[in-house]
C-alpha positions as a printed NumPy array, in Angstrom:
array([[ -6.926,   8.88 ,  -1.558],
       [ -6.957,   6.538,   1.441],
       [ -4.372,   7.138,   4.203],
       [ -1.234,   5.207,   3.421],
       [ -0.07 ,   2.431,   5.717],
       [  3.045,   3.678,   7.418],
       [  4.45 ,   0.241,   8.316],
       [  8.152,   0.242,   7.721],
       [  9.42 ,  -2.151,   5.188],
       [ 13.049,  -3.201,   4.953],
       [ 13.95 ,  -3.722,   1.308],
       [ 14.503,  -7.471,   1.71 ],
       [ 15.121,  -8.808,  -1.748],
       [ 16.563, -11.922,  -3.309],
       [ 18.125, -11.642,  -6.748],
       [ 18.257, -14.829,  -8.84 ],
       [ 21.486, -15.546, -10.658],
       [ 21.878, -14.166, -14.027],
       [ 21.321, -16.519, -17.032],
       [ 24.404, -18.1  , -18.463],
       [ 26.078, -16.64 , -21.63 ],
       [ 25.257, -18.208, -25.037],
       [ 27.318, -21.195, -25.902],
       [ 29.624, -21.008, -28.954],
       [ 29.009, -23.059, -32.079],
       [ 30.837, -26.299, -31.836],
       [ 33.772, -26.757, -34.352],
       [ 32.738, -28.24 , -37.618],
       [ 29.043, -27.396, -37.009],
       [ 27.201, -25.836, -39.968],
       [ 25.448, -22.747, -38.416],
       [ 22.628, -23.033, -40.982],
       [ 21.834, -26.486, -39.501],
       [ 21.37 , -25.146, -36.   ],
       [ 17.547, -24.73 , -35.182],
       [ 16.674, -21.066, -34.891],
       [ 13.938, -19.818, -32.484],
       [ 10.653, -19.647, -34.151],
       [  9.622, -16.021, -34.847],
       [  6.132, -14.911, -33.856],
       [  3.776, -14.579, -36.848],
       [  2.097, -11.156, -37.258],
       [ -0.709, -10.096, -39.417],
       [  0.47 ,  -8.096, -42.375],
       [  0.675,  -4.452, -41.462],
       [  0.276,  -1.466, -43.721],
       [  0.494,   2.093, -42.654],
       [  1.543,   2.916, -39.1  ],
       [  2.251,  -0.027, -36.776],
       [ -0.215,   0.39 , -33.929],
       [  1.386,  -0.18 , -30.589],
       [ -0.164,  -0.468, -27.075],
       [  2.192,   0.033, -24.198],
       [  1.789,  -1.114, -20.628],
       [  3.561,   1.842, -19.076],
       [  5.121,   5.164, -20.173],
       [  8.744,   4.048, -20.272],
       [  7.923,   1.425, -22.747],
       [  5.756,   3.821, -24.734],
       [  8.737,   6.225, -24.901],
       [ 11.119,   3.389, -26.009],
       [  8.729,   2.221, -28.692],
       [  8.255,   5.803, -30.027],
       [ 11.959,   6.418, -30.136],
       [ 12.719,   3.211, -31.948],
       [  9.62 ,   2.977, -34.3  ],
       [  9.758,   6.648, -35.324],
       [  7.503,   7.551, -38.196],
       [  6.609,   3.979, -38.742],
       [  4.604,   3.619, -35.593],
       [  1.686,   5.   , -33.615],
       [  2.105,   4.387, -29.932],
       [ -0.828,   4.343, -27.512],
       [ -0.717,   4.396, -23.731],
       [ -4.167,   3.907, -22.124],
       [ -3.579,   4.316, -18.391],
       [ -4.989,   7.631, -17.118],
       [ -2.477,  10.308, -15.869],
       [ -3.591,  10.065, -12.31 ],
       [ -3.336,   6.229, -11.956],
       [ -0.409,   3.864, -11.482],
       [ -0.243,   1.889, -14.709],
       [  0.897,  -1.239, -12.765],
       [ -2.424,  -1.309, -10.824],
       [ -4.755,   0.294, -13.357],
       [ -7.669,  -1.801, -14.505],
       [ -8.677,  -1.478, -18.215],
       [-12.286,  -0.981, -19.186],
       [-13.962,  -3.053, -21.817],
       [-13.248,  -0.351, -24.367],
       [ -9.646,  -0.344, -23.444],
       [ -9.39 ,  -4.162, -23.786],
       [-10.945,  -3.872, -27.189],
       [ -8.297,  -1.237, -28.145],
       [ -5.553,  -3.497, -26.777],
       [ -6.669,  -6.476, -28.883],
       [ -6.817,  -4.464, -32.042],
       [ -3.163,  -3.286, -31.759],
       [ -0.513,  -4.755, -34.064],
       [  1.784,  -5.096, -31.051],
       [  1.228,  -5.003, -27.249],
       [  4.366,  -4.141, -25.352],
       [  4.344,  -5.504, -21.794],
       [  6.808,  -4.786, -18.964],
       [  6.754,  -8.313, -17.529],
       [  7.967,  -9.007, -13.925],
       [  4.305,  -9.19 , -12.841],
       [  3.885,  -5.43 , -13.763],
       [  0.39 ,  -5.409, -15.288],
       [ -1.874,  -6.823, -12.678],
       [ -4.814,  -6.833, -15.043],
       [ -3.26 ,  -9.453, -17.257],
       [ -4.775, -12.364, -15.273],
       [ -8.259, -11.084, -16.183],
       [ -7.732, -10.311, -19.833],
       [ -7.169, -12.48 , -22.898],
       [ -4.671, -10.986, -25.434],
       [ -3.507, -12.502, -28.661],
       [ -0.227, -14.117, -27.848],
       [  1.152, -13.515, -31.365],
       [  0.856,  -9.702, -30.623],
       [  2.28 ,  -9.558, -27.197],
       [  5.863,  -8.756, -26.163],
       [  7.243,  -9.313, -22.642],
       [ 10.113,  -6.904, -22.791],
       [ 11.869,  -8.197, -19.604],
       [ 11.721, -11.896, -20.313],
       [ 15.387, -11.741, -21.445],
       [ 16.455, -11.202, -17.814],
       [ 13.678, -13.137, -16.118],
       [ 16.318, -15.019, -13.96 ],
       [ 17.418, -11.719, -12.605],
       [ 14.019, -10.647, -11.249],
       [ 14.038,  -9.533,  -7.617],
       [ 11.614, -11.085,  -5.168],
       [ 10.242,  -8.881,  -2.467],
       [ 10.092, -11.031,   0.643],
       [  7.866,  -8.829,   2.83 ],
       [  5.177,  -6.185,   2.085],
       [  2.243,  -4.539,   3.657],
       [ -1.067,  -3.702,   1.947],
       [ -1.66 ,  -0.004,   1.239],
       [ -3.52 ,   2.186,  -1.271],
       [ -2.911,   5.245,  -3.243],
       [ -4.584,   7.026,  -6.175],
       [ -7.662,   5.367,  -7.702],
       [ -6.106,   1.934,  -7.841],
       [ -7.392,   0.725,  -4.399],
       [ -5.535,  -1.494,  -1.938],
       [ -2.563,  -3.452,  -3.186],
       [  0.775,  -4.86 ,  -2.09 ],
       [  4.264,  -4.78 ,  -3.389],
       [  4.973,  -8.372,  -2.317],
       [  6.109, -10.772,  -4.979],
       [  8.309,  -9.871,  -7.96 ],
       [  9.635,  -6.242,  -8.034],
       [  8.469,  -4.749, -11.244],
       [ 10.179,  -1.262, -11.641],
       [ 12.656,  -2.913, -13.971],
       [ 13.677,   0.139, -16.073],
       [ 15.353,   2.144, -13.331],
       [ 18.2  ,  -0.161, -13.738],
       [ 19.287,   1.499, -17.024],
       [ 21.144,  -1.621, -18.276],
       [ 17.749,  -3.597, -17.938],
       [ 15.971,  -0.622, -19.651],
       [ 18.362,  -1.131, -22.61 ],
       [ 17.407,  -4.766, -22.805],
       [ 13.696,  -3.879, -22.751],
       [ 14.27 ,  -1.363, -25.489],
       [ 16.23 ,  -3.954, -27.528],
       [ 13.45 ,  -6.395, -27.295],
       [ 11.076,  -3.726, -28.822],
       [ 13.643,  -3.086, -31.545],
       [ 13.767,  -6.853, -32.429],
       [  9.938,  -7.295, -32.432],
       [  9.473,  -4.2  , -34.782],
       [ 12.129,  -5.577, -37.214],
       [ 10.092,  -8.726, -37.3  ],
       [  6.901,  -7.026, -38.005],
       [  8.325,  -4.757, -40.68 ],
       [ 11.569,  -6.229, -42.031],
       [ 11.888,  -3.592, -44.73 ],
       [ 12.61 ,  -1.002, -42.046],
       [ 15.318,  -3.032, -40.247],
       [ 17.998,  -0.344, -40.773],
       [ 15.706,   2.534, -39.554],
       [ 14.785,   0.588, -36.382],
       [ 18.474,  -0.242, -35.729],
       [ 19.533,   3.405, -36.276],
       [ 16.819,   4.684, -33.881],
       [ 17.631,   2.012, -31.299],
       [ 21.313,   2.907, -31.41 ],
       [ 20.467,   6.628, -30.64 ],
       [ 18.373,   5.481, -27.675],
       [ 21.08 ,   3.118, -26.552],
       [ 23.441,   6.011, -26.358],
       [ 21.104,   7.893, -24.116],
       [ 20.53 ,   4.857, -21.787],
       [ 24.155,   3.994, -21.514],
       [ 25.009,   7.654, -20.745],
       [ 22.355,   7.612, -17.863],
       [ 23.846,   4.263, -16.596],
       [ 27.354,   5.52 , -16.683],
       [ 26.559,   8.879, -14.946],
       [ 24.422,   7.269, -12.277],
       [ 27.084,   4.647, -11.671],
       [ 29.582,   7.479, -11.042],
       [ 27.152,   9.288,  -8.721],
       [ 26.56 ,   6.041,  -6.794],
       [ 30.293,   5.543,  -6.16 ],
       [ 30.449,   8.934,  -4.464],
       [ 27.429,   8.117,  -2.377],
       [ 29.126,   4.884,  -1.457],
       [ 27.606,   2.88 ,   1.416],
       [ 25.953,   5.664,   3.25 ],
       [ 22.482,   4.672,   4.473],
       [ 19.492,   5.904,   2.434],
       [ 15.784,   5.572,   2.96 ],
       [ 13.146,   5.419,   0.206],
       [  9.586,   6.633,   0.662],
       [  8.179,   3.673,  -1.191],
       [  9.371,   0.11 ,  -2.083],
       [  9.87 ,   0.602,  -5.836],
       [ 13.679,   1.011,  -6.021],
       [ 14.884,  -2.614,  -5.707],
       [ 16.522,  -2.758,  -9.301],
       [ 17.993,   0.69 ,  -8.792],
       [ 19.57 ,  -0.241,  -5.386],
       [ 20.985,  -3.517,  -6.872],
       [ 22.463,  -2.058, -10.094],
       [ 24.073,   0.983,  -8.399],
       [ 24.9  ,  -0.7  ,  -5.017],
       [ 22.868,   1.741,  -2.966],
       [ 22.435,   0.982,   0.808],
       [ 18.71 ,   1.587,   0.696],
       [ 15.789,   0.651,   3.031],
       [ 12.07 ,   1.599,   2.391],
       [  8.997,   2.798,   4.149],
       [  5.42 ,   3.048,   2.834],
       [  4.921,   6.698,   2.48 ],
       [  3.117,   8.766,  -0.155],
       [  4.446,  11.974,  -1.478],
       [  1.061,  13.795,  -0.962],
       [  0.443,  12.345,   2.462],
       [  2.101,  13.985,   5.531],
       [  3.338,  11.309,   7.895],
       [  1.67 ,  11.262,  11.273],
       [  3.369,  10.857,  14.65 ],
       [  3.264,   7.165,  14.543],
       [  5.01 ,   7.122,  11.104],
       [  7.658,   9.456,  12.251],
       [  8.323,   7.359,  15.316],
       [  8.647,   4.22 ,  13.209],
       [ 11.044,   6.002,  10.978],
       [ 13.174,   7.156,  13.851],
       [ 13.322,   3.614,  15.048],
       [ 14.558,   2.609,  11.673],
       [ 17.127,   5.346,  11.663],
       [ 18.726,   4.046,  14.896],
       [ 20.083,   1.111,  13.055],
       [ 20.169,   2.661,   9.526],
       [ 21.18 ,   6.302,  10.066],
       [ 20.079,   7.747,   6.789],
       [ 20.394,  11.445,   6.178],
       [ 18.415,  11.397,   2.827],
       [ 15.023,  10.171,   1.881],
       [ 14.259,   9.353,  -1.833],
       [ 10.703,  10.202,  -2.841],
       [  8.96 ,   8.781,  -5.994],
       [  7.228,  12.171,  -6.412],
       [  7.27 ,  15.718,  -5.118],
       [  6.599,  15.492,  -1.37 ],
       [  4.347,  17.736,   0.601],
       [  6.205,  20.638,   2.09 ],
       [  5.142,  19.639,   5.645],
       [  6.721,  16.209,   5.122],
       [  9.959,  17.804,   4.03 ],
       [  9.943,  20.076,   7.133],
       [  9.132,  17.159,   9.349],
       [ 12.154,  15.243,   7.973],
       [ 14.473,  18.209,   8.272],
       [ 13.654,  18.41 ,  11.92 ],
       [ 15.16 ,  14.987,  12.494],
       [ 18.11 ,  15.596,  10.179],
       [ 16.807,  13.939,   7.107],
       [ 16.899,  15.782,   3.695],
       [ 14.567,  14.949,   0.712],
       [ 15.316,  14.269,  -2.945],
       [ 13.049,  12.906,  -5.73 ],
       [ 13.78 ,  10.002,  -8.022],
       [ 10.582,   9.639, -10.148],
       [ 10.364,   6.087, -11.728],
       [  8.181,   7.85 , -14.311],
       [  5.799,   4.883, -14.844],
       [  3.173,   7.327, -16.162],
       [  3.589,  10.226, -18.564],
       [  4.933,  13.366, -16.895],
       [  3.176,  16.615, -16.96 ],
       [  5.971,  18.158, -18.964],
       [  8.945,  16.713, -20.895],
       [  9.56 ,  13.127, -21.531],
       [ 11.037,   9.975, -19.931],
       [ 14.611,  10.958, -20.608],
       [ 14.126,  14.476, -19.18 ],
       [ 12.724,  12.92 , -15.928],
       [ 15.642,  10.505, -15.703],
       [ 18.13 ,  13.404, -16.088],
       [ 16.325,  15.392, -13.387],
       [ 16.557,  12.322, -11.214],
       [ 20.293,  12.146, -11.642],
       [ 20.484,  15.803, -10.824],
       [ 18.67 ,  15.058,  -7.534],
       [ 21.033,  12.172,  -6.704],
       [ 23.918,  14.421,  -7.195],
       [ 22.759,  16.287,  -4.068],
       [ 23.07 ,  13.001,  -2.135],
       [ 26.507,  12.583,  -3.432],
       [ 27.5  ,  15.984,  -2.201],
       [ 27.951,  17.593,  -5.615]])
């Protein structure tokens, strides 16, 4: 693990306007005559539908929706960030053999520009809200884990922590599975509806928590919460800290400079912070909570369990 760069990073983002709603069918028009989008062609599948997922949230959604009809694979190692992980030749071969490759989109998988995948098998789950991607205006290069140096500049990619966007990504998976195996349309629809109930419950609960938090300033340990901040109207700025790395004096001085204009009393960490980091923050009046985006598979439980734990942490910020 290389030392993280502790340069402060305001969460400067630009959200592009949402896409317009669908136009109604003109009066007197025969709907059957309206051109339909051409469905992707898939090789005939028998047995389990083999799915490769770019990150754990998508793997979880695919497994929930596909149920007994699918076998979901997730190749990124547990100790690496799937967004910056680089697949081996064997991994690439496994990806190419899948019946469906579920991608996050929003520039998430940095390895895609080096790998050729069969277009008919790939699904960009966030393409439906591409016009709502957030552009990160500024970033600093840093490193963590085995992924080497990288930057968070460009398009923000942690799309699923806006639970409404997560629902759209799950729905894209549902639609694609129904195309691949139309005889199981009802099963996939039922499983999707159960997942939808869970996602909408998360969205509703976090929305209520965020209202109690209001406009109070918050600081994030890492610039990965852009969609969370936008969806739930959080007054959030970010630094470049790592949970396992204790901030040095320079990093603490930079944070205190930020706090003079953005007097946050809570820091949101993407993972459990080092005890010494928590104590250093307490000494300057800043408490710590964890909101884990859960891009990789957790040590215990599943994605939904982690999100529920995140909401319990955010309740502390709301004073509950």
